[in-house]
N, C-alpha and C positions, 0 to 999 in steps of 0.2 A: 802472682800479678798478671801473668798471661791469661790465666783462667778467668780472672775478674774482668779483664778487658774483653775477653771473648763473650762472656755473659752480658756485659754491658752493650756490646755491639748487637747481640741478638735481641736484647730488650729494645734498643732504639729502632732496629729493623721492624720489630713487631708493632711498635707504636706508630712508625711511619706508614706501615701497611694498613693498620687500623684506621689511621687518619685519612689515607687515600680512599679506602672503601667507604668511609663515612662521607667524604666529600662527594664521591660518585653517587651515593644514595641520596644525599641532599640535592645534588644537581638533578637527579632523576625526579625526585619529588617536586622540585620547583618547576620542572618542565611539565609534568603531568598537571600540576596545579594551574599553570598558565593556560594550557590547552583546555582544561576543564572550565576555567573562568570564561574563556572566549566562547566555548560551546554553549554555556548557560545563557549567554547574551542573545543567542539566535535560535536555540532549540529548547524544548521542554519535554519532560517525560510524558509518555503516553498516558492519558487519563485512565483511571481504573474503571470508568463507566462511560457509556455513550447514551445519555438519556434524552428523551423528548417528552416534555410535559404534556404534549397533546396525545401521547401514546405510552402511558405508564406500563412498565414491564411487570408481568406476572408469570409464574411458572406455567400456568395453563396456556397463556398467549404464546409464550416462547415454544412450548411443545407443539402447539398447532402450527406455528410458523415453520418449525423444523420439518414437520410432516409434509407441509405444502412445498417447502424448498426442494425436497427430494422426490417429489411426485410428478411423474410424466403426464398426469391427468390434465395439467395446465397447458399442454400443447395440443394443437388441432389433431394431429395424427398420433398423439400420445407416444412420441419418440423422444421428447426432451423434458427435462426439469430445469429448474434454476441451476442445479448442481452440474448440469451437462457442460455449460460454458464457464461456470464458476465453481470448479471442482475443489472441494475442501481437502481432498487427499493430495492435491497439487497446488496448495497455497492460493486457492480461490480463483484459479485460471485454468484454461484447457491447454495452454502452451501451443496454441495455434496462431498463425498470423491474424486471421479473422475466423470467426466461428460460423459453422453451417447452421442455417435455420431449420425449421420443422420440415421444409420441403427439400432440404439438402443443399441449397445454394448458399455460398459463403456470404457473410456480411461485408461491409466496407471498412469497419473500424475494429481494432483489436479489443477484445473483451477484457476490461481491467479487473484486477482482483477485487473481490467483495470484502476481503479482510480489512478491517479498520475503516471501511467506506462510510460508516455511519458518522464519522468525525469530519468528513469532507464538507467544505462549505457549500457545494452544490454537487449534483450527480451527473454522470456521463461526461465524455470528452468535451462536449459543448456546453455543459452546465444547464441543460434545459429543464431539469427537474430539481426541486429544492431539497429533498431528503430521501432516505432509503424507503420510507413508506410510500411516497409518490412513485419512486423508481420501480418498486416491486411490481406494480401493475403494468408498467410500460412495455417490457418485452412480451408479456402475455398477449397483449393486443397488437403488437407490431407484426405486420404481414411478413416481414423478412426474418422474424425470429420465431416466436411460438405460435403466431398466426391464428389465434382464436377469433371467431367472427364477431362476437359481441360479449359484453359482460354478462348478459342473461344466460348465454350458453355456458359460460364458465361456471356460474352459480348453479345452473341446473345439473351439471355434472357432479359438483360437490354435494349438492343436496341428495343426489341419488346414491351416494356412497354410504356404506354401512356405518362408518365411524365419524365422518366429518360433522354431521349435525350435532352430535353430542360434544365434539371437541369445540366447535364454535360457541355452543351454549355455555360451556365451562369457561371459555376464554373471554366472553363478553356477557357476563351474567346480568348486567344492568340494561341490556338491550332487549326490547320486545321481539324484534327480528334480528337475531344475531348473525344470520347468514347473508352478508352483503359483500359486494366487491370491495368496498372501502374497508370492511373488517378483514378481508383476505389480505389486502395491502398492509394493514397495520400488524397483522400476525407475522407475516414474512419480515416486515421491517423490524419487529421486536426481536425476532431470532437473529437477524443480521446485526443488531446492536450488541449482541454478545460476542461477536467475532473480533475480539481485540487480541493483539499479539505483541505484548511487551518483549523486549530483547535485552541483551547485555548492554546495549547502548543506554538503556534506561537506568540500569544499575550505575553506569558511569556518571550520568547526569545527576543521580541522587547521591553521588559522593564516593562511589567505590573506585579507588585508584587502581585496582587490579583487574577491573572488568574488561579492559581492552588490552590487546597485545601491543608490543612496540610498533609493529607495522601498521596496525589499525589506528594507533594514536597518530602516527605520521600521516596516514591517509586522511584522518579527520582534519588535521592541521592543514594539509594540502587542499582539501575540499573547501575549507573556509578561506584560505589565502588566495586561491585562484578566482574566487567569486561565485562558486556554485550556490552559496547561501542566498544570493539575490532572489532566487526562485524557490529553492528547497530549504525551507526553514520551518519553525514551529514544531509541534509535537509529531506531525506526520512527515516532516521533511518534504513538504509539498502539500498538494490537495487543498490549498487555501487561497488560490489566485488564478487568474488567467494570464497567459503570456503568448506573444506571437512566436511562432516557430516556422522557419528559422529567421533569425534577425540578420544573419550573414549567409550568403550563398543560397542554394536551393535544395529542397528535399530530394529531388531527383539526382542532383550532383552528389549528395552524400550517400544515398541508398540505392540508386538505380531504379527506384520505384517511379512509375509514370502516373500514379494516382494523384490527381489534383484535388485534394480535399480542402475545401474552403474554410473548414473549421467552424467556429461559432457563427460566422456570417450566414451559414446555411439555415440557422435558426432565427437570427435577428434581422437578416437582410440588410444589415448595416455594413457599409464598406470598411469602416474602421475595425470591424471584427474579422476581416479576411485573414486567414491562416492563424487565428487565435484559438488556443486550446487551453483546457484546464491543465495546470501543472500537476503531473502525477506525483503521488506519494512515493517515497523511496523505501518505505517499510516493506521488508521481504523481497526487495528488488532482485536479489540474486536468484530467486526461485520463480519469478513471474515473467520469464521470457516468453516470446520475443517482445521487442520493445518498439516504442513510438506508436502513434495513433493508428498506423496501419500494420503494425507487427512486422515491419520490413527488415529489422536487424535482430539477429539471433543472439549475438555475443554481447555480454555486458561490457567488456573492455572496449570493444568497438563503439558501443553506444556512448560510453564516457568520453572517448576521443571525439566522436561526432558532435556531441552536445557542447563540448568546450569550443569547438570551431563554430558551430551554428549559432550559439547563444552568447559566447564571450569573445569570439574572434581570437582564440588562443590555441596554440599548439602545445599539447602536453608531451613531456618526455615519457618514454616507456616506464621509467621508475615511478613517476607521478601517477600514471594510469594504474599501475599495479597496486600502489599504495591506496589509492582511492577505492579501487575494487575491493581490497582487503577490508577497508572500513565499511563499505556497503554490505559486506557479508555479515558484519556484526549487527546489522539491522534486522536479521532474520530471527523471528520469534517462533512460537509453537501455536498451532491451531488448537483452540480449546477442545479437550477430549470430549466434552459433553456435546459438542456440535457435530461430531462425526457420527456416521451411521453405526 
């Protein structure tokens, strides 16, 4: 009798333990499902392609663009390439507050990552160029950047090169004169359209319940709950709108920087655009320090705290900040191997 009672007790204990574990698993599944559903309302997976119907991608055009991207020939003193400021070994940035130009003097704005930039709604912090094709020629001609004196000089250099005439002809076979500045822009733009970096967050958005850790899930929920998604939404978690910075306080107050950058107003001359900047994408954000338009903050956690105050007028707890940073690290992808030298 005692043996029977003992076995019965063990059986009930096992059933109770099994039911408890099952309840915990069900609660966990329900929590992940809830966070996933909320996330799908404001984010989308990174597209598999970044296409431009005005610049069809071909292997020859991408190969030409890659060669140009890495070539110092496009700077006046042949000291810089596109990769100098947008280094693909360091997630498309140079990790400097602002980048030195061909003459060595630093610029006034932080060089944003080139990764996924083809999906942004406009280019540059002030949105002054429409796409990566247009943007590709901008720094080449900018006196503070690559400092070439004219488009004619750029093309004369390329025409004198042993390989470029053949590469341009292969990339633009329908053109009688394949070697033009516009073709150069299109080739570099075509290469940049291949620089897409999906991450574990995309796996999560596509339904993988195990893609994010517990802390990353908590960070994602916190990110949404505190209001970060007002600006950082869509497939890029940003890169799709302008926003005034800061909405509360001053840039100097938060960073110590005395640089008074008027933002988009410098381009439009419209007072309404004062201190308005393109919202940066958060893709690969953990690797693309320093932060803000002038690169004045080095640490990601400090930047998260700063932006909560400056844009949301909220003070995060240390736990909230740590969780959000953990989530942001899940946005890091891999630079396509074919894009590297």
